[in-house]
N, C-alpha and C positions, 0 to 999 in steps of 0.2 A: 240154700247156701253153698252146694255143693254145685249146683247147676250155674253159678253165676262165677264160683271160681272157673270153670270151664271154658265158660262162654269167654271171660276176660282170657286167659290162656290162650284160647282160641283168636282173639283179635291182635294178640303180641305175636303170635306165629303168622298171622297173615302180615300183619305189620313189616317183623323179621325179613319176609320171603319177599311184599316189594320192592323193601328197599332194597333188597340182594336183585333184581331182578331191574331195577331202576339204577342200583349206581354199578354196578359191574363193572357197565365198557367201561369207566372213567377211575376206576381204584385198581389196586394190585391184585392179581388170580388169589394170592394169601388169605388177604384180607376174609375175605367174602368165603374161603373154605371153610374160617371156622366159625362164622356165623351160626352154623348147626350145631357145634358143641356147644355157645352161649345158651340157645335154646333150651338144649337138650337139658345142662344143666338148671336152667331156669324150670323147666318142666318136673324136674324130679323135685326141687326143692318146693313148688309152689305145692306139690300132689302129695309127699311124703316126710316132709319135713312136721317134727314133734307139734309144733303148734303152727295154724293157719297163720300164713304170711301176705300181705296184697301184694299184687306183683306192683303195684308200680312202687312200693317197697324197695321190691328185691331190683327193678332196675334202675331207679335211683343209686341203689347202693354200688350199685356194678358200675354204675357212671364213675360216681366220686374214687371208686378203687382204678378204674381204667385210667382216668387223668391224674391221679395220687403218682403213680408208678413214671410219668412222662417229668414233673419237676414240682417242686413246693406250688407252684406260681401257676399251674395249671386248674382249674377248679370246673366242677357244674355248680352253679348257683340257683338253689330253689329260690321260689319266690319271695320269701323274707332276705336271704343273704343278697338277692338283687335289688332287692328294693336300698336295701341298705348300703349297697355299692353305689345306687344313682346319687343317695344323699350324702356320701361323701363324698362324692366326684363332682357334684352339683354343690355343694356347697350352702344347701336347704335342703330344708324339710319340715314336716308338719306336727307340732308336737307344742312344750311349755314353756323347754327355755331353761333348762338347768344342765350343769355339768354334777356329774352323780358318781360318788364313790362307794365300795362297802365300806363300812365302819362297823367292828362288830357285829358281824353278819347281817347287817340291815341297811338299806340303800342308805347314803346320805347325801346332803347336796351340799357337792364344795362351791361353787358359786352360782347364783346366778344368771341368766345375764343381760347386759342392758338394754332395755326398753323391751324384755323379754315380757309374757302374759304373768308367767313366773315373780319375775324384775316387779310391774305392777303394785303386786297381790300382795307383795312385801314379804316373801318367801327368802330367808336368809341363809349364808355356810349353815351349817352346821346342823339345820334341818334333819330330823330323821321319818323320812318317810317309814312309816309302819303298817299303811294300807291300801291298794290302787282298786278303784272300781268296788271295795268292799273286800278285797280278799289280801291274806297277811302278804307282807312284801319278804319278812325272813325268809332268808338262804338264796332268793333270790341272784342271778348272777348278772353283771350290768349289761350284759346282752338284752337279758331278760325286762330289764326293767326298765330300758333304753323301749324296746318293743311293745309296752305297753302302756308307756307316757305317750309315744307319736303317736299319729294320726292325721288324719284329711283334716286339713282347716275348716274352723268352724264345728268339727265337733267337740263332744266336752271331755276331759279325764275326771274324778274324782279322788283328791287325794287325802290321806289324813298321816298329819304331822304334829309330832311331838319336838318341842323346844327347851332348851337348856336353863333352867330357873321358873318354871309353866309346869304345873300339874294336868291341868285338861288339855289334853291334845285338842289339836287346831283342823277343822274343817275346812277343804279348798274345792269350790268347784272351779274348774281352770275351762276358759275355753279354747282348743289350740289354734294357733295361730305358724305362717309359715315362717319359720327361725331361719335365719343367714346366719350360719359360721363363717368367721374368719380366716384365712390364709396367716396373716400376720397379725395377730392378736395385741401387741404392743409394738411403740417404735417410738426412742425417745432417746434425748441428748443426756452422753456424759462427757467425762471430763475431758480438754484440750481439744474443744468441736469436735468432739467424735460421736459420730450418731452411730444411735444402735438399735437396731432390726431382726426381730425374730420371725422366724418363716417357718410355720410349724407342719404348713404340710402341700401339695399342690393340688388345686382345685379348678374350679374354672374361672375363676376371677382370682387367681394371686398375682399372675402380671399386672393389672392394675394396681392390685393392691399394691403391690413392692413399688410402683410407679406411684401412685398416692404417698405411702412412705417416704419416700426417699424426698420429694418434692417437701412434705412438713419437715423434716430434718433440715434441706436447704435455708428451707425460713426460718429455723431458727438457729442456724447460725453452723452449720456442720459443713465441715470442710473436709472429711474422711467419714467411714461406715466400716461397722461391724457386723456383719450379714451370719446369725448363728441361724447354720442349718443342725446342727447336734437333735438326736433324736427327732430327724424326720423322716420320715417312713417312704417317703415318696407322691407320683400322683400322677396327673397328668403330661404326658412330655409335653406336650406343644406350651402348657405352664413355662417348664421347665425353660425352653429357647426362651419367652418371653419377660421369663425374670433375665437371663443372661443379656440381653439384649438391650437392659436399660446402662448398662455399663460398658458393649464393646462398640466400635463403628459399625454402619449400615453394612453389609452383605458380608459378616463375615460369616463364615462358619462356624457352627455352634456345635452340631453331630448329627452323625450320620449312623444311619438302621438298614441292619442286611438281614436279609430272609430270604425264607426258601420261595415261598407264593408270590404270584405277582403282584405288586405294589406296594411290597413290604418292605424294598429296596429305598431310601429313601436320602435327601439331605435336605439338613436345616438351615436357611442361611438368617443372621439377624436384620429385622426391617427399619427398629425405631430411629427415625430420621433426627432426635435428640437426644442422644444420649449422655449418661452423666462421664464423661473421659477424663477430668480432672482430676478426683477424690484415688487418693490411696483406699484400696480395701482389703480387708484383710476376713477369708470365710474359717468359721468352726464346725468344724467337723468331729464325729465318734461313730461307735459301730452300731452306732442308729443309724447311720445317717445312708439312706440308701435310697436305687434306683433314682427317681428327677432329679433330689437330692444332688447326686453322685454326679449326674448328667452337668446342673450347674456348675458343681465346686472341678469336676473334668477340666470341663471347656475354660471355664478362668483361670486355672491353674495351666494347662497349653498353649493358652494365647498369653502367659506373663501379665494377666491381669489383675491378677487376687493370691494375697499368702496366703497360705490354707496352713491353717491351725489346731493341733487337737490331736486325735488318733483316728487308725483308717480305718475307713467307711467299711461298711459292712460290705460291701461289691457282689448286690446283683443289678448287672447292666444285660437284662432282658427285657423285650418290649413283649406288653398281653393285649391282645386285640379281643372286643367283646362281641361276644355273635348273639344276639337274641334269637329263641328257638320258635320259629315261626307259630302261630295260634297258643300260645302260651306264654305265664308271665315268668317263665324261668330263663337263663340264658347261660351261654359258655365263653367260659374266660379263659384263652389257650394261648398261650406264650408261642407267638407267631415271627422276632426277629430280634437278633443282637443291637447293642448299642455300641457305637463307639465314636469316640472323643476328639477332635479336631486333628490330634497328632497322628489318627489310625489306630492309636489301640483299646482292647478291648479291655474294661475292669472288673468283666465277669467271673468271683469266684467260685468256682466250680467244684471245690474242696466246699467252702462253707453253704454254698447252697445245698450241696450231697448229705450234710450234714445239718441242715434243716428237715430237707425230706425222712433222715430216718429218723432224727428228733421225733416229726410226725407219726409215725409209723407204730415207735416205742415208747410212749409218754411213759414216764415214770411215776406212778399217781402218789408213792411215797415221798417225793421234793418235798422241799421246805417250802413254803409261799417267801419266805425273805430270799432264798437262795437263786442266784441266776446262775442259767450253766455257762460254765466259763466257755466265751468264743474259742475255736482253730484259732493256730496262732497265724499269720501272713507268712505264706511262702517265699523263703531267701528273695534276693535280688537275683542274686545270680543264677535262680528258676524260673524269671520271670522275665518276657520279652522286654527288651527297651527300647524308645519314644525316645523323643526332640519335641521339645517346649518350642514353638517363636522365638526365643532368644537363645536357644540352643542346649538350654538347663535337660537333663538327663530323668525320664520317667520311666515307672513302668506299668506295664498291664498284668490283667489276668489275675488281681487280690486285692482291688477296693481303690479308691484314690490314700496314696499313703501320706501324711502331711509333709508342707516343703519346713515346720516347725513342729516339734514334739509337743507338746502341752497334756497333760493330764490330770484331772480330778482328785482333790485329794477323796483316801475314802474318810468314810466315817468310823470315828472311835466308837469301842463298845457301848456306853449309856447310849449316847447320841442314838446309836443305831437299833437299841430295843426301843428306844422311847418312838422314835421316829415307825421304827415298823408297825407299830400300833397306834399310830397314827395320833398319838396323847399330844404331840406341840397342835396341832388342829385342833382338838380338841380344848385345852387348857387355851387356847387362842379368845375359842369363843366365850368360854367362860368370863373367864377377863373381861372382856370387851363386854358381855351383857351387864356386869359387876361396874365396871366404869366409862359407861358410856360417853364421855368428853375425852376418851385415847383418839391419838391422832397416830397418823404415820410415822413421823420426826421426833414421835415422844420416846425419852429414854429408857431402859430395864434399868429402876432404881433398886433399893434394897425391899421394897414394898410386892414387887412382883415375883422377886426370887426365893423369899420367905412363900410366896402363896406360892411357888413353881415347888418348891421342894414340899410340903404341905399335898400338893397336887398329885403329886409321883408316889409319896408315900402311902394317900386315900388310893391311888390304883394296884397299890403292891406291886412298884419296880422298886426291883431290888438295887441298893447302890451300895459305896460306902463314901464317907464324907471325902475323901481322896480323890476318891475317883467323880464326884462333882465337881469339886475345886480345877481337878486337870483338865475336864472337857468345857468348864463354865464360859466360855470362849464362842465355842461351837456349837453348844447346846443353845445360847442363847442369841446365838444368830437366827438359828432355826426358828427361835420364840419369835423373835425380830420378825422375820418371814409369813410367820402365819398372822401374825397381830395386822402388819400392812395388809394381807389378803384382807383381812376377816372387817377392816375401813378403808380398805384403800382399791379392792379388788387387783387381779392376776398384777395390771401394768406393775402395781405397788409392790407385790413380792417378789416379783421378776430383779426391780430395782434393788432391794433390799438384798436379793440371795446376789444379786450381780458384784455386790461388793466385797465380798470376800470367795468370789470365786478364783480360784489362780488360772486356770485358762484364760478367761478375762483379764485379770492382769498380765497376763505374760501378750497379749495382744493389744493391749494395751497402751502397754509400752514401746512395742515396734513402732505403732501407727503414732503416738506423742515425738519423735524423732522424724517421722518422713514429712514431707509436704509433696512430693510428687508419684505417681504409681514407681514406680521403680525403685524408690527409693526403700521398700519396703523388702526388699531382697536381702539388701544391704545391713537395713535396722535389723531383719529378723537373726545375723551371722554373726551381730557384734555383740558383746558380751554386755554384761547390765551391769551399772556401774552399782556395787554394793551389795551383793549376794552373786551366787554360783548358779549363771541362767541356762538353762533348758538350751541344748542341740539341737542344729538343724539336724534332720534325719539323714541318716549316714548314704542314703543312695542319692542325695543332691551333688 
């Protein structure tokens, strides 16, 4: 064993020496002058640390530490992380086709993907996966569950499922298939000829999916569109360009990137020959809208093609390049450029990304699961560089995309928050539909449902008063309706129900209902809303 360790250290030393001789001509002297320090520390740790440590583990740890000190988005990707990234950006992977969350320390099916092996075998929302390939699944993370359920097409995975109302568990042997995930999980018509389009991420087919969804909406009578980018973490830059070009003239500058290395400075123009130019457009963003989502929102804002509604976006204005490492199943994801909107502004928030980096280094293990860290305040407009849109409106760089019209979601009242944080609306919906198989998406919440809900909450030991229940009934019943709709109609049905009581969507629909041409959205946003106090346009406009 000792001999093997010395051999590995010797190999590492040889590799670093070779790297030094091969690279010193093209790199700074300071960089390679410190390689011997790294090798010396590596050798001391491997030789003298209290417990044996594999040299590969030491090197990979050093790589992660080095990249973490650069920025939060540069990463060394081991084989599993690299595979997961590829699955995310390619929009497909080998698996059984379920969306899973952790409920009561067990992986629980939120929804099976339509047409997937899990769907075809009858896996249902609410099914609890207790074993995977014979091993208990309790206390696994979502990532660990996904890793065990995924695998090459044609291979099998054995799962044990417990279902509400059934005493005996069910055993499934499921053959994995290629599962294709969607960037546009649903798109449907709302009131006043408004087409609603949810864009959840940017993978290889996002532009094509948006184009197809807009064509379906047009065929259904849409004359306006509401593009929802809330909580969209981003993805591929070229797909952001493909989305924007559906709404702007061919040849329009969409985004530009500027980097230090050759090939990282580029300008991206729209190329769609038949864009949709006549629709008024509203885009929804929030603090979870980042990266490629901000490219879309920023371009449409700079070009005065859409009204941006919601809250200031995250402020990730950097581009990452992926470098697979030769002869290995690992890769380097490195920040290589910043992107700039058509007006020339960078929306990158240095303060927010620095805070993200600090949070990554200083995790608070005692933080409550249902508490989210407060987002840092956006810098004041006076401290940010000003730019002009195509029509001369003032916009600001350096702090995310500030909305043209501020609109915020309602916060959950205390009882509903306690119920939702424990996943009890989802659990109740599964029980109710199991006992009432004729339930439909448009069924009403009547007294029978209310009585059963009260009994359910009491059985789950949720503390509440009669007054609290009465005061929160509309909000709580809305959450129940959403989960009942999900149970019988899928995620799209749940979204339809949720949007009915979404104040941000309500404000966007009010604007769109009073517009017939794209430019009218800006005047409609500034006009007061009859019958109630309107949110005001962002003061920076």
